[in-house]
Structure formats: structure tokens, C-alpha cells
N, C-alpha and C positions, 0 to 999 in steps of 0.2 A: 424883727421878722419872725413869723411863726415857724415852728419845726414841722414840716409836712410829712416826715417819715415816722413821727411818733417815737415814744421812748426817749431815753436820754434826758439830760438836765439842761439843755441849752435854753437860753432866754434872750429876749429882745425887749429892751426897755425895763421900766420898773416892774418888778414882780414876775415878768415873763409870762408865757402862755404854756400851759401844761397839757392841753388836749389837742387831739388831731383835728384838722379841719374836717367838717362834715362832707361826705360824698353825696353823689346824686341819689335821689330816692330809688332809682332802679337797682342800685347796688346794695342799699341798706335795707332791703326787704327781709322778711323772715328767712329762716334757714332754708338753703337750696342744695340739692344734690344733683350733680351733673354726670351723666353717663356717656355722653358723646365725646368725641375727640375732634379737635384738641380742646382740652379743659382750660378755660381762661384763668382758672385758679392754679397756682403752683402747688397747692395742697388743699385738702378738703377743709371746709369751714363749717363749724357747728353753731356758731353764734356770731352776732354782729358786734359783740364787744371786742375792744382792742383790735379793730380792723387796721391793717397796715398796708399802705400802698405797695410795699415790696411784694405783697402776696398776689399782685395782679400782673398779667402780661400787658405790655404797652401795645398801642395800635400797630406800631412798626413790627413788633415781635409777632403779633397775631397774623399780620399780612404776610410776613416771611414764612410762617408755618403754612398758611393757606396756599401759597404759591407752589408748595411741594405736593399739594393734594389735587386729585382730578375730580371734575364735576361728576357726580353720580349719574347724571342724565346723559353723559357722553361716553360712558364706558359700559362694557359687559361685565356681569357678575360671573363668578366661577361656574355656576350651574349652566348659565347660557353658553359660556365658552365651551364647556365639556359637551353640551348638546350639539353645538355647531361643528365641533371637531369630529364627533361621532357620525354626523350626517355627511361631512366631507369625506371621511374615511370610507363610508359606504359607497359614495359616488366614485371615488378613486378605484375601489375594488371592482365596481361594476364596469367602469370605462376601460380598465386594464385586463378584463377577463379574456379578451381575444388577442392580447398582445403577447409577444415573445420576448424573452430576455436577450441580451446581447450575445450570450454564449449560444443560445438556441438558434438565433439568426445566423451566426457565423457557421454553425454546423449545417444548417439547411443550405446556405450559400455554397459551402464546400461540396456537399452532396450533389447539388444542382450542377456545379462546375464539372465534377467528375462525370456525371451523366451526359452533359453536353459534349465533353471531350470524347467520351466513348461513342456517342452517336456520330460525331464527325469522323472518327477513325473508321467506323463501320460503313458509313454511307458515302464518304467522299474519298476520292483518290488523292494521293500526294502529287506534287508538281512533277516528280521524277517519272511518273507513269502517264502523264498527260502531254498532249501536243500544244504548242503555243499557236497563236493565230498565224504567225509567220510560217510555221511548219505546215499547218493545214493548207494555207494558200499555196505553198510549194508543192504539196502532194496533189492538190486539185489541178494545178497547172500541168502535172505530168499525165493526167488521165485523158485518154482519147476515146472516141466512140466510133463504132463501125457503121456501115451504111444502114444497118437495122437498129441503130441507136443503142446498141449494147456497149457497155463500158469495157474497154480493153486496157489491161495493165499487166505487163509481164512481171511475174514475181522474180525477185533477185535471189531468193533462197527457198529451200523446201519449207521452212517455217512460215513464210508468207503464203504458201500454197496449201496450208494445212489448217483444218478446223478441228480443234481439240476441245471436247466437252469437259475435260478435267474431271472434277468430282461431281458434276451436275447430273451425270447419268442421262444426259439428253443432248442432242445436237443443238448447239447454241446458235441456230440460224433459223430465221423465219422469213419466208418469201410470201409477200402479199400481192395477189394478182391485181392488175389494174382493171378498173371498171370501164376503161375506154374501149369502144368497139374496134379501134384501130390496133390494139395491142392484144395478141393472142398467145404470147410466149412469156413465161415468167423468167426462165433462165435457160441458157444454152452453153454448151462446151464446144470449143473448137481446138484444132491442133495447131502446130506451129506454121502451117500453111493456110490458116484460116478456113480449113475444111471443117464443117460441122460434125461433131462427134455424137452429140445428143442434145436434147432439149426437153424442158417441161413446159407444157402449154397451160393456159389459164383454165382450160376445161378439166385439168387433172391428168391429161394424157401425157405419158412419158415415152420418148422416142430415143432409141440408141441405134447408131449406124455402124457399129462394129460388133465384135463378139461380146456376148454377155455371159458371164460365169456366175452361177448361184450356188450357194450351199457348201463352199469349200471348207468352212470352219464349223460346221454343225455335225451332229452325230449322224451316222449312216442310216439310221432307222427313221430320222426325221425327214419330212418332205422339204425339198429345196424350194418348191414353188406351190403355193396354194391359191387357186383362182376362185375360191368361194363358189363352187358349182357353176362357174361360167365357162363358156366355150374358149378353146384355144384355136385361133384361126390362122390360116396361112401356113400350115405344117407341110413341108415338102415330103416327097417319097423317101422312105428310109434307104440308107446305103449301108450303114454299119449295124451290127447286131443290136446295139443298145439305143438305136435311133427310135424316135417316136413314129407312130404310124398314123397317117391321116385316113379319113373315112373312105375316100375314093379308092385309095390303094388297098384297103382291107376288103372292100366289096369285090373288087376285081380279083383279088387273091382267092377269096372264098368261092366265087363263081368258077374260077379256073380249076380249083381243087375238086369241086363237086362234079364238073364235067369229066374229069379224069378218074372218077371213082370206078373201080372194077370189082365185080363180085366173083370170087373164086368158086371152085367146085365145093369147097367146104362151107359155103354160105357166108364166109367172112368177106369184109370189104377191104380192098387195098386202096388206101388214100395216101397219095404222095409217098409211095414206097413203104408206107407203114400199114400194118395189118391191124384192123379193129373188129 
């Protein structure tokens, strides 16, 4: 049997065979240089002389190496990958331009929560200062109306009978007149015997049926009543020194005084016992 690995002195039969079996014509061509990987040669060959089969990879070895390689048509090269990554990075930066970080979102939510709590405390009352539905129903059940359809409710304390503007510098009460022709009174006051003390009519007219005192708490030089150059009607004849005088009383007084004028010898006039 021939020695297929070359070299050595092995023999088979008389005289033996001293040369390597010839290879296929594709392998025994002129000198070849391979620059691609994997190189089917285990080492560069410069001549076809002394070719040894040990210098070649077997088919199984080549297939094993090829299995570890990727097909160049199904992968991206480094430049393509870098270009795609750069494009993706730009898209991510563009899409996240209007986004906030987790810390920023947490801070904004905290600020919003504090604002909402502040608004609630400012604009809403706590349960302790509000009536329940049951309490309101009980209060309404206690309310009665008089023959004129005015609401009657006897206060149980001075506090219930007091309107306090506190720091608002204004009376916290608004009376809206009814547009119904059958209603001509906005508000009225009565005593404990249901006698009317006063009332405010829808026309703006105010009526009081008892004594009315004005100006107790103002400076003495300020007017207690200013009627904006309008008449004061229904003034009675004066009784006391500081009483107001009506037109009729004044005219009668002046006529009487003039009728009693006496001119003395010294040409002076005596009017009501006074000399002028």
C-alpha cells in the first residue's frame, strides 16, 4: 500500500513506492497566494514540490470553520452600524425633547398637589363649619311665615340676631327685590307683638314707625342727614328750641312779626320787642 502522507521509508511490496500520490489538477496548479480567511492552507506554499496532504484542511475542518462565520449578505458592516446608531440617537433625542425626567415629574406633581391643597383650604369650608342635610332640614322645619309671606324665626341669642361684616368693611347682606308685581316689600321688621317697626320697599322707599336717631357717632360739625337738595316733607310745627321749622309755620311767624312792627319816635323799628 502506498504512503499517502509522503516522507518516511515505508514500503508495500517489492521495492516500495517512494512518491506521493498525485492530487487533483485544481490543487497542483502554479504558486497561489490566499489573502482571504479562512486559508485552506495551514501555511503558505511557494511551490508544488513536496506537497503534503497534512498541509491541507479536511472538508470537515473547513465546514466547522465556516459554521462560525456569518454570511456577509446578512450582516451590517461597522460603518453601516455606526450610521444607523447615529440616526437612532438623533431620533431618540428629538422624541425626548419634550419629555421630563422622573425627578422633574415628581417635583411638578408635588408642586401641583400643594397648589390644589392650598386652593381647597382657601375656597372650601371644613365639615366643622358646615351644616349636614339633616341639620338643614331641621332648621327649615322650624321656619314659619306670617300672613304677608315673610319668614319668621325667633333668634335664640344675640349672635343669631347680629350681622357682622368682620374685616370685609361692608355689610355682608344683599337684598334683591322681587320682579313680581304682587311683592312690594323687600324686608320688614316687627316687634314681639308682630307690630311693624319698619320696612324697605322694592321702590327703595324706607319706612320706620318709631323714633329715628341719626348721627350719634359722628363729629358735631358733620351733617347727620344729607338729602341731596331734595325736600323734607311732613315737618310738624316746632315745639323745642332745636326743632326744625316747616314752611307754613315760618310764613305765619314772619307775617305776624311784620304786622306787629312799631316805628318809634327815633325812626327805629321795634320788632318782637327788639329794636332794629
